[in-house]
TILUM-296298 format. One line per 10 residues: number of its first residue (from 1); their letters; for each residue z, x, y of N, C-alpha, C. Coordinates in steps of 0.2 Angstrom, whole numbers. Last residue first. Layout:
! TILUM-296298
NUM) a) Z,X,Y,Z,X,Y,Z,X,Y ~ ...
END
This chain:
! TILUM-296298
529) slsltltaay) -202,200,228,-198,194,227,-200,190,221 ~ -204,214,238,-204,211,231,-199,205,231 ~ -214,221,250,-208,216,249,-209,214,242 ~ -218,235,261,-219,232,254,-213,227,253 ~ -225,238,276,-218,236,273,-220,232,266 ~ -231,252,284,-233,247,279,-226,245,276 ~ -233,256,301,-229,256,296,-231,250,291 ~ -243,269,309,-242,262,308,-237,262,302 ~ -249,281,321,-244,279,315,-244,272,315 ~ -258,295,328,-257,288,327,-253,287,321
519) nggpivapth) -260,308,340,-257,306,333,-255,299,333 ~ -275,310,349,-268,310,348,-266,308,341 ~ -288,304,360,-285,308,355,-278,308,355 ~ -293,287,362,-290,293,365,-288,297,359 ~ -309,282,356,-302,281,356,-299,287,358 ~ -324,276,350,-321,279,356,-313,277,355 ~ -327,270,337,-331,276,340,-327,280,345 ~ -312,266,327,-318,265,332,-321,271,334 ~ -310,268,310,-308,270,317,-314,268,321 ~ -303,262,295,-309,262,299,-307,263,307
509) lnlgasadfv) -297,267,280,-296,267,287,-302,267,291 ~ -294,261,264,-299,263,269,-297,262,276 ~ -286,264,248,-286,262,255,-292,265,259 ~ -282,257,232,-286,262,236,-286,259,244 ~ -265,256,226,-271,253,230,-275,258,233 ~ -253,251,214,-256,255,219,-262,252,222 ~ -241,249,202,-245,246,207,-247,251,211 ~ -234,246,185,-236,251,190,-241,247,195 ~ -219,240,178,-226,239,180,-228,244,185 ~ -208,236,164,-210,241,170,-217,240,171
499) ggvvqgggsp) -200,220,161,-202,227,159,-204,231,165 ~ -205,203,158,-201,208,161,-204,215,159 ~ -201,186,152,-206,192,154,-202,197,157 ~ -199,174,139,-196,179,143,-201,184,145 ~ -207,158,141,-206,165,137,-203,170,142 ~ -208,148,150,-204,147,144,-203,153,140 ~ -218,154,159,-219,147,156,-215,146,150 ~ -216,166,165,-218,166,158,-219,159,155 ~ -225,167,181,-219,165,177,-221,165,169 ~ -235,182,184,-234,175,184,-227,173,180
489) leclgaptag) -233,195,195,-232,194,188,-231,186,187 ~ -244,204,206,-240,198,204,-239,197,197 ~ -247,215,219,-247,214,212,-242,208,211 ~ -251,213,233,-253,219,230,-253,218,222 ~ -256,201,245,-254,202,238,-256,209,236 ~ -250,202,262,-256,202,257,-253,204,250 ~ -242,193,275,-241,196,268,-248,196,264 ~ -249,196,291,-248,191,285,-247,195,279 ~ -251,207,299,-244,204,299,-243,199,293 ~ -262,217,288,-259,214,294,-253,211,294
479) lagpagespt) -277,223,280,-269,222,280,-268,219,287 ~ -291,216,272,-288,219,277,-281,218,277 ~ -294,217,254,-295,214,260,-291,218,265 ~ -294,211,237,-295,216,242,-296,213,248 ~ -280,202,230,-287,202,232,-288,208,237 ~ -268,209,218,-270,205,224,-278,206,226 ~ -268,210,200,-268,213,207,-270,208,212 ~ -256,203,188,-263,203,192,-263,206,199 ~ -249,207,173,-249,206,180,-256,206,182 ~ -243,199,159,-249,202,161,-249,201,169
469) giadahascs) -229,202,148,-232,198,154,-238,202,156 ~ -218,214,144,-220,208,142,-223,204,148 ~ -219,232,141,-218,226,145,-221,220,142 ~ -222,243,134,-217,239,131,-215,233,135 ~ -232,250,141,-234,247,135,-229,242,132 ~ -233,243,158,-231,248,153,-232,245,146 ~ -246,235,167,-240,235,163,-239,241,159 ~ -254,237,183,-254,237,176,-247,237,173 ~ -265,235,197,-258,235,194,-259,235,187 ~ -272,238,213,-273,238,206,-266,238,203
459) ptwsvagapi) -281,233,228,-275,233,224,-277,235,217 ~ -288,239,241,-291,237,235,-285,238,230 ~ -286,237,259,-285,240,252,-288,236,247 ~ -289,242,276,-290,238,270,-288,241,264 ~ -286,244,293,-284,247,286,-285,241,281 ~ -288,237,304,-292,243,303,-291,246,296 ~ -278,228,305,-284,226,301,-289,232,301 ~ -269,233,315,-268,234,308,-274,233,303 ~ -278,240,329,-275,235,325,-274,236,318 ~ -273,253,338,-278,252,334,-275,246,329
449) vatgggaatf) -269,257,355,-267,253,349,-273,252,345 ~ -263,267,368,-268,266,364,-266,262,357 ~ -252,272,376,-254,265,376,-259,263,371 ~ -240,284,370,-246,282,373,-247,274,372 ~ -228,289,365,-228,283,370,-234,281,373 ~ -229,298,355,-227,300,362,-227,295,367 ~ -242,292,346,-236,295,346,-235,297,354 ~ -250,276,347,-251,283,348,-244,286,348 ~ -250,264,333,-249,266,340,-249,274,341 ~ -257,252,323,-256,259,324,-255,260,332
439) dsltgtlswg) -247,237,319,-253,240,322,-252,248,323 ~ -240,235,302,-240,235,309,-246,238,312 ~ -243,226,287,-244,232,291,-244,231,298 ~ -236,220,272,-238,219,279,-238,226,282 ~ -238,216,254,-237,221,260,-239,218,266 ~ -229,211,239,-234,210,245,-233,215,250 ~ -227,205,223,-226,211,227,-231,211,233 ~ -218,193,214,-223,195,218,-222,201,223 ~ -213,187,198,-212,191,204,-218,192,208 ~ -207,175,186,-211,180,188,-209,183,195
429) atggradsvq) -194,170,175,-197,170,182,-201,176,183 ~ -187,171,163,-194,168,163,-198,168,169 ~ -177,186,161,-178,178,161,-186,177,161 ~ -172,199,162,-172,195,155,-173,188,156 ~ -172,207,172,-168,201,173,-167,198,166 ~ -179,219,175,-174,219,170,-169,213,170 ~ -192,225,181,-190,218,180,-185,218,174 ~ -198,237,192,-194,236,186,-191,229,186 ~ -212,244,198,-208,238,198,-205,238,192 ~ -218,257,208,-216,255,201,-211,249,202
419) vpnltgavdh) -232,263,216,-226,259,217,-224,257,210 ~ -240,278,223,-239,273,217,-232,270,218 ~ -247,277,239,-242,280,235,-240,276,229 ~ -264,273,241,-257,271,242,-252,275,237 ~ -276,284,247,-273,280,241,-266,279,243 ~ -291,283,257,-284,286,255,-282,282,249 ~ -305,287,267,-302,284,261,-295,287,260 ~ -312,282,283,-308,287,279,-304,284,273 ~ -325,279,293,-321,276,287,-318,282,283 ~ -328,279,311,-327,283,304,-323,278,299
409) ssgdlqitgf) -340,277,324,-334,275,320,-334,279,314 ~ -346,291,335,-347,286,330,-340,283,327 ~ -343,301,343,-346,295,346,-348,290,341 ~ -335,310,337,-342,312,338,-346,306,341 ~ -319,316,333,-323,311,337,-330,314,338 ~ -312,319,317,-316,322,323,-320,317,327 ~ -297,316,311,-303,313,312,-306,316,318 ~ -286,322,298,-288,323,305,-295,320,306 ~ -277,312,287,-280,318,289,-282,317,296 ~ -270,301,282,-277,300,282,-281,307,285
399) nveagsqgms) -256,301,273,-259,304,278,-267,304,277 ~ -243,290,269,-250,291,267,-254,295,273 ~ -226,292,264,-231,293,269,-238,294,266 ~ -217,292,254,-216,287,260,-221,288,265 ~ -219,291,236,-219,294,242,-218,289,248 ~ -217,283,225,-217,290,224,-217,294,230 ~ -205,269,225,-212,272,226,-211,280,226 ~ -198,255,216,-197,262,219,-204,264,220 ~ -189,240,214,-195,244,215,-193,250,217 ~ -181,227,204,-181,232,208,-188,236,209
389) lpgptvsftf) -171,215,198,-178,216,199,-178,221,205 ~ -157,221,187,-160,218,193,-168,218,193 ~ -151,214,170,-152,219,176,-155,216,182 ~ -140,205,159,-146,206,163,-146,211,169 ~ -133,211,145,-132,210,152,-138,211,156 ~ -131,205,129,-136,208,133,-134,206,140 ~ -121,208,114,-122,205,121,-127,209,125 ~ -121,204,96,-122,209,102,-123,205,108 ~ -117,202,79,-118,200,86,-118,206,91 ~ -118,197,63,-119,203,67,-120,200,74
379) kqtgtggegp) -107,191,51,-111,189,57,-111,196,61 ~ -109,190,33,-106,193,39,-110,192,45 ~ -105,181,18,-109,182,24,-105,186,29 ~ -108,182,1,-103,183,6,-108,183,13 ~ -108,175,-16,-111,177,-10,-106,178,-4 ~ -108,177,-34,-105,175,-27,-109,178,-22 ~ -109,172,-50,-109,177,-46,-105,175,-39 ~ -105,167,-67,-106,165,-60,-105,172,-55 ~ -103,170,-80,-110,170,-77,-111,169,-70 ~ -88,160,-80,-93,165,-83,-100,164,-81
369) gggttvtfpi) -82,158,-63,-83,156,-70,-88,161,-73 ~ -81,163,-49,-75,164,-54,-77,162,-61 ~ -90,150,-41,-86,157,-41,-81,157,-46 ~ -97,139,-37,-90,138,-38,-87,145,-38 ~ -110,136,-25,-108,140,-30,-100,139,-31 ~ -122,124,-21,-115,126,-19,-112,130,-26 ~ -138,125,-15,-134,126,-21,-127,128,-19 ~ -150,115,-8,-145,120,-7,-140,119,-13 ~ -167,110,-3,-161,110,-7,-156,116,-6 ~ -171,102,13,-172,107,8,-166,108,3
359) ktdtgevgge) -180,89,22,-174,92,19,-176,97,14 ~ -183,78,36,-185,83,32,-179,86,28 ~ -189,65,47,-184,68,42,-187,73,38 ~ -196,58,56,-194,64,58,-190,68,53 ~ -198,44,53,-204,49,51,-202,56,53 ~ -188,37,65,-192,36,59,-197,41,59 ~ -175,46,73,-182,43,74,-185,43,67 ~ -163,52,73,-164,46,69,-170,43,70 ~ -164,64,80,-160,58,83,-161,52,79 ~ -174,70,70,-174,70,77,-171,64,80
349) dthifaiapd) -166,77,56,-170,72,59,-169,72,66 ~ -162,86,41,-163,86,48,-167,80,50 ~ -152,92,27,-157,87,30,-157,87,38 ~ -149,101,13,-148,101,20,-154,97,23 ~ -142,95,-3,-148,96,1,-145,97,8 ~ -130,95,-10,-136,97,-14,-143,98,-9 ~ -113,95,-10,-119,96,-6,-125,98,-11 ~ -101,93,-16,-106,88,-18,-113,90,-14 ~ -91,101,-10,-94,103,-16,-100,99,-19 ~ -91,103,7,-91,98,2,-94,101,-5
339) sitfetsftg) -94,112,17,-87,109,17,-86,104,11 ~ -101,124,24,-102,121,17,-95,118,16 ~ -106,123,41,-101,124,36,-102,121,30 ~ -118,131,51,-117,125,46,-112,127,41 ~ -125,136,66,-120,137,61,-119,130,57 ~ -142,135,71,-135,132,71,-131,135,65 ~ -157,134,80,-153,138,75,-146,136,76 ~ -174,129,83,-167,128,84,-164,133,79 ~ -190,126,92,-185,129,87,-178,127,88 ~ -198,122,102,-198,118,96,-194,121,91
329) dtttnpyvat) -198,128,114,-204,130,109,-203,127,102 ~ -187,124,121,-194,122,124,-200,124,119 ~ -176,120,107,-178,123,113,-185,121,115 ~ -165,107,101,-171,111,100,-173,114,107 ~ -148,106,98,-154,104,102,-159,109,101 ~ -137,101,85,-140,106,89,-146,103,93 ~ -125,94,78,-130,91,82,-133,96,87 ~ -119,92,61,-119,95,67,-125,93,71 ~ -110,84,47,-115,84,52,-113,88,58 ~ -101,82,37,-104,89,37,-109,89,43
319) ddltngasdl) -96,69,36,-92,74,38,-95,81,39 ~ -107,62,29,-106,62,36,-102,67,39 ~ -118,65,18,-111,67,18,-109,68,26 ~ -129,52,12,-127,57,18,-119,58,17 ~ -137,53,-4,-132,50,1,-130,55,6 ~ -145,59,-13,-148,58,-6,-144,54,-2 ~ -140,62,-25,-143,56,-25,-146,54,-18 ~ -134,74,-22,-139,74,-26,-143,68,-27 ~ -130,72,-4,-128,74,-11,-134,73,-15 ~ -134,81,11,-135,76,7,-132,77,0
309) avvnlqqdqh) -128,86,28,-129,88,21,-130,81,17 ~ -137,87,43,-132,85,39,-133,86,32 ~ -141,87,59,-141,92,54,-135,90,49 ~ -150,79,71,-145,78,66,-146,82,60 ~ -154,86,87,-156,85,80,-149,83,76 ~ -161,82,102,-154,83,99,-155,81,91 ~ -175,90,109,-172,85,105,-165,87,102 ~ -183,99,116,-178,95,120,-175,90,115 ~ -199,98,107,-194,101,111,-189,96,114 ~ -201,94,89,-202,93,96,-197,96,101
299) ynkgsvtiva) -202,108,78,-199,102,80,-201,100,87 ~ -206,120,73,-211,115,73,-208,108,74 ~ -192,127,64,-197,127,70,-202,121,68 ~ -174,131,61,-181,127,60,-185,128,66 ~ -159,135,52,-164,135,58,-170,132,56 ~ -142,137,48,-148,133,47,-153,133,53 ~ -132,149,41,-136,147,47,-142,143,45 ~ -115,145,35,-122,148,34,-126,146,41 ~ -99,149,29,-103,147,35,-110,150,35 ~ -90,142,15,-94,147,18,-98,144,25
289) gvaardpsat) -83,132,10,-79,136,15,-84,141,18 ~ -90,133,-6,-87,129,-1,-82,133,3 ~ -102,146,-8,-97,143,-10,-94,138,-4 ~ -121,145,-7,-114,148,-5,-108,144,-8 ~ -138,147,-4,-133,146,-9,-126,149,-7 ~ -147,152,5,-148,145,2,-143,143,-4 ~ -138,160,19,-142,159,13,-143,152,10 ~ -149,150,27,-148,157,26,-141,158,25 ~ -162,137,27,-155,139,26,-154,146,24 ~ -175,130,36,-172,136,32,-165,136,32
279) lqypgapvya) -189,121,39,-182,121,39,-180,126,34 ~ -202,116,48,-201,121,43,-193,122,44 ~ -213,102,50,-207,105,50,-206,110,45 ~ -231,106,51,-225,102,49,-219,106,50 ~ -237,112,67,-238,111,60,-232,107,58 ~ -235,115,80,-241,117,77,-242,115,70 ~ -229,102,92,-228,106,86,-234,108,83 ~ -231,105,109,-234,101,103,-233,105,97 ~ -221,104,123,-223,108,118,-225,103,112 ~ -227,93,136,-222,96,132,-225,99,126
269) kvelptkaqk) -235,94,152,-236,93,145,-231,97,140 ~ -239,90,168,-234,92,163,-236,90,156 ~ -248,96,182,-248,93,176,-243,95,171 ~ -247,93,199,-244,97,194,-245,93,187 ~ -252,95,217,-253,92,210,-250,96,204 ~ -241,96,230,-246,99,227,-246,96,220 ~ -236,92,247,-236,90,240,-242,94,237 ~ -224,94,261,-231,95,258,-230,94,251 ~ -216,93,277,-216,91,270,-224,92,267 ~ -204,99,289,-211,98,287,-210,96,279
259) tgdsvqvsys) -190,98,291,-195,97,297,-202,95,295 ~ -184,99,279,-180,96,284,-185,94,290 ~ -193,104,270,-189,109,273,-184,106,279 ~ -199,99,254,-197,97,261,-193,103,264 ~ -212,96,242,-207,101,245,-206,99,252 ~ -216,88,228,-215,87,235,-210,92,237 ~ -228,89,215,-222,92,218,-222,91,225 ~ -235,75,206,-236,79,212,-229,82,214 ~ -242,73,190,-237,72,195,-239,76,201 ~ -248,67,174,-250,70,181,-244,68,186
249) gdavtwsnal) -239,70,159,-243,66,163,-244,70,170 ~ -225,68,148,-231,71,149,-235,67,154 ~ -209,65,157,-214,64,151,-220,67,153 ~ -194,70,160,-201,71,163,-205,70,157 ~ -183,67,152,-183,64,159,-190,65,162 ~ -185,72,140,-183,65,140,-183,62,147 ~ -189,85,143,-194,80,141,-192,73,141 ~ -178,90,157,-181,91,150,-186,85,149 ~ -184,96,173,-179,93,169,-182,93,162 ~ -191,112,179,-191,105,178,-186,102,173
239) tiagslagaa) -187,122,192,-186,121,185,-186,113,184 ~ -197,131,204,-192,126,202,-192,125,195 ~ -198,147,213,-200,142,208,-195,137,207 ~ -205,157,226,-200,155,222,-202,150,216 ~ -210,154,244,-210,157,237,-204,155,233 ~ -218,151,259,-214,148,254,-215,152,247 ~ -217,158,275,-220,158,268,-215,156,263 ~ -212,160,288,-214,153,286,-217,153,279 ~ -208,172,291,-214,171,293,-217,164,291 ~ -195,173,285,-195,173,293,-202,171,295
229) diklsggtvk) -197,163,270,-196,169,274,-196,168,282 ~ -190,151,260,-195,152,265,-193,158,270 ~ -188,148,243,-185,151,249,-191,151,254 ~ -182,142,227,-187,142,232,-184,145,238 ~ -177,142,214,-176,148,218,-180,148,224 ~ -169,128,204,-175,132,207,-172,138,211 ~ -167,113,196,-164,119,199,-170,123,202 ~ -172,101,191,-165,103,189,-162,109,192 ~ -181,87,194,-181,95,196,-173,97,195 ~ -178,74,192,-183,78,188,-184,85,189
219) tadcggggad) -170,70,202,-167,72,195,-172,75,191 ~ -178,66,212,-175,72,213,-172,74,206 ~ -193,57,212,-186,57,209,-184,64,208 ~ -205,46,219,-201,53,219,-194,53,216 ~ -214,36,219,-210,37,213,-206,43,213 ~ -229,43,226,-224,39,226,-219,40,220 ~ -241,51,224,-236,53,230,-230,49,230 ~ -249,49,214,-251,46,220,-246,47,226 ~ -242,55,203,-248,58,205,-251,55,212 ~ -225,54,207,-230,52,203,-237,55,206
209) cltatpsasp) -214,69,211,-217,62,212,-222,60,207 ~ -200,78,211,-206,77,207,-208,70,209 ~ -194,89,224,-193,83,220,-200,82,217 ~ -185,102,233,-191,100,229,-189,94,225 ~ -182,110,249,-180,107,243,-186,104,240 ~ -179,125,258,-183,120,255,-180,117,250 ~ -172,130,273,-170,129,266,-174,124,263 ~ -181,141,284,-178,135,283,-176,135,275 ~ -187,153,289,-180,154,286,-177,147,285 ~ -199,143,299,-196,150,297,-189,150,295
199) twgggslpvs) -206,130,291,-202,132,296,-198,138,294 ~ -222,134,284,-216,131,284,-212,133,290 ~ -235,140,282,-234,136,287,-228,132,288 ~ -238,141,264,-237,144,271,-236,138,276 ~ -234,145,246,-237,141,252,-235,144,259 ~ -229,142,229,-231,147,235,-234,142,240 ~ -220,141,214,-223,138,220,-224,143,225 ~ -218,141,196,-218,145,202,-222,141,208 ~ -207,133,186,-214,132,189,-214,136,195 ~ -199,134,170,-199,136,177,-206,136,180
189) tspgapgspa) -195,120,159,-197,127,161,-198,128,168 ~ -192,107,155,-187,112,155,-189,119,156 ~ -209,103,151,-202,101,153,-197,107,152 ~ -223,115,155,-219,111,151,-212,109,153 ~ -238,113,164,-231,116,164,-227,112,159 ~ -256,116,164,-250,112,163,-243,116,162 ~ -264,126,178,-263,124,171,-256,120,170 ~ -262,129,191,-267,124,189,-266,121,182 ~ -247,132,199,-252,134,194,-256,128,192 ~ -246,125,216,-243,127,210,-248,129,205
179) svtaasgggg) -243,126,234,-247,126,228,-243,128,222 ~ -242,120,250,-238,122,244,-243,121,238 ~ -241,120,268,-245,120,262,-240,122,256 ~ -239,112,284,-237,116,279,-241,115,272 ~ -248,111,299,-247,108,293,-244,113,288 ~ -242,113,315,-246,115,310,-244,113,303 ~ -237,97,323,-237,104,322,-242,107,317 ~ -247,84,332,-242,87,327,-242,94,326 ~ -247,76,347,-250,82,343,-245,84,338 ~ -247,58,347,-246,65,350,-249,70,345
169) qatvtavvgg) -242,47,334,-245,48,340,-243,55,343 ~ -239,34,324,-240,41,324,-245,43,330 ~ -228,21,323,-234,23,326,-234,31,326 ~ -223,10,310,-221,16,314,-228,19,317 ~ -217,-5,304,-222,-1,307,-220,4,311 ~ -212,-15,290,-210,-11,296,-217,-7,298 ~ -217,-23,280,-210,-24,282,-208,-20,288 ~ -231,-32,274,-228,-27,278,-221,-28,280 ~ -230,-38,257,-232,-38,263,-229,-32,268 ~ -230,-49,242,-228,-43,246,-231,-43,253
159) gsvvdcptny) -233,-59,234,-229,-61,239,-227,-55,243 ~ -232,-51,218,-235,-56,222,-230,-57,228 ~ -226,-40,212,-232,-42,209,-236,-48,213 ~ -218,-25,214,-220,-31,217,-227,-33,214 ~ -208,-19,200,-214,-19,204,-215,-25,207 ~ -194,-10,196,-196,-17,198,-202,-17,203 ~ -187,1,184,-192,0,189,-193,-8,190 ~ -174,9,179,-176,1,180,-181,0,185 ~ -171,22,168,-174,20,175,-175,12,174 ~ -158,33,162,-162,27,162,-165,25,169
149) nggfvvtatn) -150,45,153,-153,44,159,-158,38,158 ~ -134,45,144,-141,45,144,-144,43,151 ~ -120,44,144,-123,50,144,-130,51,144 ~ -118,30,146,-116,33,140,-119,40,139 ~ -130,31,159,-125,26,155,-124,29,148 ~ -136,33,174,-133,37,169,-128,32,165 ~ -151,27,182,-144,26,181,-142,31,175 ~ -162,23,195,-160,28,190,-153,28,189 ~ -171,10,200,-164,12,200,-163,17,194 ~ -184,6,211,-182,9,205,-175,11,206
139) mrvpsfqipg) -197,-4,218,-190,-2,218,-188,1,211 ~ -214,-5,225,-209,-4,219,-202,-1,221 ~ -219,-8,237,-223,-9,230,-219,-8,224 ~ -218,-13,254,-215,-11,247,-219,-13,241 ~ -228,-6,267,-227,-12,262,-223,-10,256 ~ -230,-2,283,-227,0,277,-226,-6,273 ~ -243,4,294,-239,-2,292,-237,0,285 ~ -244,13,309,-244,14,301,-240,8,299 ~ -254,16,323,-249,12,320,-250,12,312 ~ -260,33,325,-260,26,327,-254,22,323
129) sanapvffdg) -263,44,312,-264,43,319,-264,35,320 ~ -260,58,300,-258,51,303,-260,50,310 ~ -260,70,295,-267,67,298,-266,60,300 ~ -248,72,289,-250,77,295,-256,74,298 ~ -240,57,284,-245,62,283,-246,66,290 ~ -222,56,287,-229,53,288,-234,59,287 ~ -208,58,277,-213,61,282,-219,57,281 ~ -191,51,275,-198,53,272,-202,56,278 ~ -174,48,271,-179,50,275,-186,51,271 ~ -162,35,269,-166,41,267,-171,42,271
119) eyppivipap) -149,23,263,-153,26,268,-156,33,266 ~ -144,7,257,-145,14,256,-149,17,262 ~ -134,-6,251,-139,-4,256,-138,4,255 ~ -131,-7,233,-128,-7,240,-134,-4,244 ~ -138,-18,222,-138,-11,224,-136,-11,231 ~ -133,-30,210,-135,-29,217,-133,-22,219 ~ -138,-39,196,-136,-32,198,-138,-31,206 ~ -133,-56,194,-138,-51,195,-134,-44,197 ~ -125,-64,180,-124,-62,187,-129,-56,188 ~ -125,-69,167,-131,-70,171,-131,-67,178
109) qapvdvlvtp) -123,-52,162,-127,-57,164,-123,-64,163 ~ -109,-42,170,-113,-45,164,-117,-51,166 ~ -111,-31,183,-108,-37,180,-112,-38,174 ~ -108,-14,187,-113,-19,185,-110,-25,181 ~ -103,-5,201,-100,-9,195,-105,-15,193 ~ -109,11,205,-110,4,205,-107,0,199 ~ -108,25,214,-105,22,208,-106,14,209 ~ -123,33,220,-117,30,221,-115,27,214 ~ -134,45,226,-131,43,220,-124,40,222 ~ -144,41,241,-139,45,237,-137,41,231
99) gqvtvkgtag) -161,35,240,-154,35,243,-150,40,239 ~ -177,38,244,-172,39,239,-165,39,242 ~ -193,32,248,-186,33,251,-181,33,245 ~ -209,39,247,-203,36,243,-197,37,247 ~ -226,33,251,-220,38,252,-214,34,248 ~ -243,34,248,-237,31,247,-231,36,249 ~ -259,31,257,-255,34,252,-248,31,251 ~ -264,33,275,-264,30,268,-260,34,263 ~ -262,28,292,-261,33,286,-262,29,280 ~ -264,17,301,-265,24,303,-264,29,298
89) gsmvldispt) -267,6,288,-268,7,296,-269,14,297 ~ -254,9,276,-260,6,278,-261,7,286 ~ -244,14,263,-245,15,270,-252,12,271 ~ -231,8,252,-238,10,253,-240,10,260 ~ -215,14,247,-219,11,252,-226,13,252 ~ -203,13,234,-210,16,236,-213,11,241 ~ -186,17,234,-191,12,235,-198,15,237 ~ -171,20,224,-177,22,228,-182,16,229 ~ -154,24,219,-159,19,221,-165,22,225 ~ -145,29,207,-148,32,212,-154,27,214
79) spvddlkmps) -128,28,200,-135,24,201,-138,27,207 ~ -116,28,188,-119,32,193,-127,30,194 ~ -105,15,187,-111,18,184,-115,22,189 ~ -92,8,187,-94,15,190,-100,18,187 ~ -93,-2,172,-90,0,179,-92,7,180 ~ -102,-16,165,-101,-8,166,-98,-6,172 ~ -104,-29,154,-101,-27,161,-100,-19,160 ~ -120,-32,147,-113,-31,146,-110,-28,153 ~ -133,-34,149,-130,-38,144,-123,-37,143 ~ -138,-36,166,-136,-32,161,-132,-36,155
69) vapgpgltvk) -154,-39,175,-147,-41,173,-145,-36,168 ~ -166,-42,188,-163,-37,183,-156,-39,182 ~ -170,-50,198,-170,-53,192,-167,-48,186 ~ -159,-46,213,-166,-47,209,-165,-50,202 ~ -151,-49,228,-151,-49,221,-158,-50,218 ~ -159,-38,241,-155,-44,239,-155,-44,231 ~ -157,-22,249,-160,-26,244,-156,-32,242 ~ -161,-12,262,-156,-17,260,-160,-22,255 ~ -163,4,269,-165,-1,265,-160,-6,262 ~ -168,13,282,-162,9,280,-165,4,276
59) ahvkggpavs) -176,29,286,-176,22,283,-169,20,281 ~ -183,40,297,-177,38,294,-178,31,292 ~ -197,52,297,-195,45,298,-188,43,294 ~ -204,66,303,-199,63,299,-197,56,301 ~ -222,70,306,-215,69,307,-211,65,303 ~ -236,70,304,-232,75,300,-224,74,301 ~ -238,66,321,-241,67,314,-237,72,310 ~ -223,61,329,-229,65,329,-232,65,322 ~ -218,44,330,-217,51,328,-224,54,328 ~ -210,29,335,-216,33,335,-214,40,333
49) apslevtvdq) -198,23,332,-203,19,333,-210,23,332 ~ -188,34,321,-190,30,327,-196,26,327 ~ -185,21,309,-184,24,315,-186,31,315 ~ -186,5,300,-188,12,300,-187,15,308 ~ -179,-5,288,-179,-3,295,-180,4,295 ~ -182,-17,276,-183,-10,277,-183,-9,285 ~ -177,-28,263,-177,-27,270,-177,-19,272 ~ -181,-40,252,-182,-33,253,-182,-32,261 ~ -176,-52,240,-177,-50,247,-177,-42,247 ~ -185,-57,226,-180,-53,228,-181,-51,235
39) pgspdgqgap) -189,-68,212,-190,-66,219,-184,-61,221 ~ -195,-62,195,-191,-66,200,-192,-64,207 ~ -194,-57,178,-198,-57,184,-194,-62,189 ~ -189,-46,165,-188,-52,169,-192,-51,175 ~ -190,-39,151,-194,-38,157,-194,-44,162 ~ -179,-31,140,-183,-36,142,-186,-34,149 ~ -172,-20,134,-168,-26,135,-172,-32,138 ~ -177,-7,130,-180,-13,127,-176,-20,128 ~ -170,2,137,-168,1,130,-171,-5,128 ~ -171,-5,154,-171,0,149,-169,-2,142
29) lvchvtprit) -182,-18,160,-176,-15,159,-176,-10,154 ~ -193,-19,172,-193,-17,165,-186,-14,164 ~ -198,-33,183,-193,-27,181,-194,-26,174 ~ -207,-39,196,-207,-39,188,-203,-32,187 ~ -205,-49,210,-205,-43,207,-204,-44,199 ~ -211,-58,224,-209,-58,217,-210,-52,213 ~ -204,-55,240,-209,-55,235,-207,-56,228 ~ -199,-58,254,-196,-60,248,-202,-60,243 ~ -195,-46,268,-200,-50,264,-197,-52,258 ~ -190,-42,284,-188,-44,277,-194,-48,274
19) gaqaapalva) -192,-28,295,-192,-35,293,-190,-36,286 ~ -195,-19,310,-192,-19,304,-192,-27,302 ~ -202,-7,321,-201,-13,319,-198,-13,312 ~ -190,6,328,-196,4,325,-196,-3,322 ~ -183,3,344,-182,5,337,-189,2,334 ~ -192,8,360,-188,3,355,-187,6,348 ~ -193,15,373,-193,18,366,-189,14,362 ~ -192,7,384,-198,11,383,-198,14,376 ~ -178,3,383,-184,-2,383,-190,1,381 ~ -171,15,385,-171,11,379,-176,6,378
9) galalattm) -175,18,399,-177,22,393,-177,19,387 ~ -167,7,405,-175,7,405,-178,12,400 ~ -154,12,402,-157,6,399,-164,5,399 ~ -154,23,410,-153,24,402,-156,18,399 ~ -155,18,422,-160,22,420,-160,23,412 ~ -143,11,423,-149,7,424,-155,12,421 ~ -134,21,423,-134,16,417,-140,13,417 ~ -136,28,435,-137,31,429,-138,27,423 ~ -133,18,444,-139,20,444,-141,24,437
END
């Protein structure tokens, strides 16, 4: 009897529809190796058959041989496959299924490259309703070859269609939200995120997708400090990958906590040099064996430079080369050894890219001869140890005084005890200072309660003279269980921010006309993150 009931349940809840199509795909091979087209089998199996709006779907993807080939045999290539599915029917938009990174043996052409079957999860939209059809529109393989990151996208150009269907039905939970700054963010920089409605105390993860919500690629986010508190509020920041991985353009940041998912738009724009290259050698003359400093600005960000010496005829002295990277603001600084008496110039270029060359003269001194002087260098160094993000306050109580009942409601003004925030982390991340207030209860176990919303505040905050960064006060309004902003310092967008900041607020207590006499108290909790 038990077995019969289990089988009946299986019939009523079948696996989601799955299928195989054979579209024609157009692939763009990396490093200018070509753009072949041809047929490829695509099989997608989705489960469960039905989910609540905003629910999670598990996908199994199997790809047949495609037109992409390699000019050489490569073993154990780290490969991360993904597929974009466009939705129709009960939902619209795109979702991405990304598999884990696996090692793939790539054969030499004409043998095709075959990606092993993979699995991944995605979420249907929170407003989905009814049967949702899923059709593949792009497959992509991200690879790491010889230390470089490459993508091989294959777009469906004809013969596509629906491979699987999932039905969205029932009542979905509350939708999660996420927001990012409206201005452009630079590659290799920190981007603050915030939101609400998330699973309390869950562990969020982030990835970067195209503006339409597809093409999601976790490698474009290299780190972060996202967290969800016990009230479901999202805070923290993500760090974007460098400009080689994240090109300028419109994207969407996708955040998931394992149960919910939300996206927010993000513009990415790399640093644009303000003028021509400025290259400096310090000193600009030295004897063989000396170590000098070569620095520059107005370079493109995240570039590996060739810094090399030239002789008087402009020939490259290969043994002198060093390879520093530029920073997010297009600057660099590196030690350079004067190892050849033939050095006449110091030269830089951005990885051999045409039109990026610049050079400055340099003099090698022999020392010891008539009329010859000499130079010497000494390196000055020091270390900086980052400190904490901390706060303190000048008092622990705000007394609104005694209110005389007279049959009318009352508004009583007060001032929040000053709060001082010290940010000694020495980084680019900002911070947020928020407050929550409990309801007022009567002392001595009385049952009378005045809601926390009876108190409203008007925040103010300012920076000390030697602080870096401009803080912004929170919006005026009523207090309560939902965190209200008191003061916030945005991320520096690549620039170090920090120092000492002051925050306070004007307070107003509104009491009802009729209330039992007694002493009332509520607790304001300030949180810095």
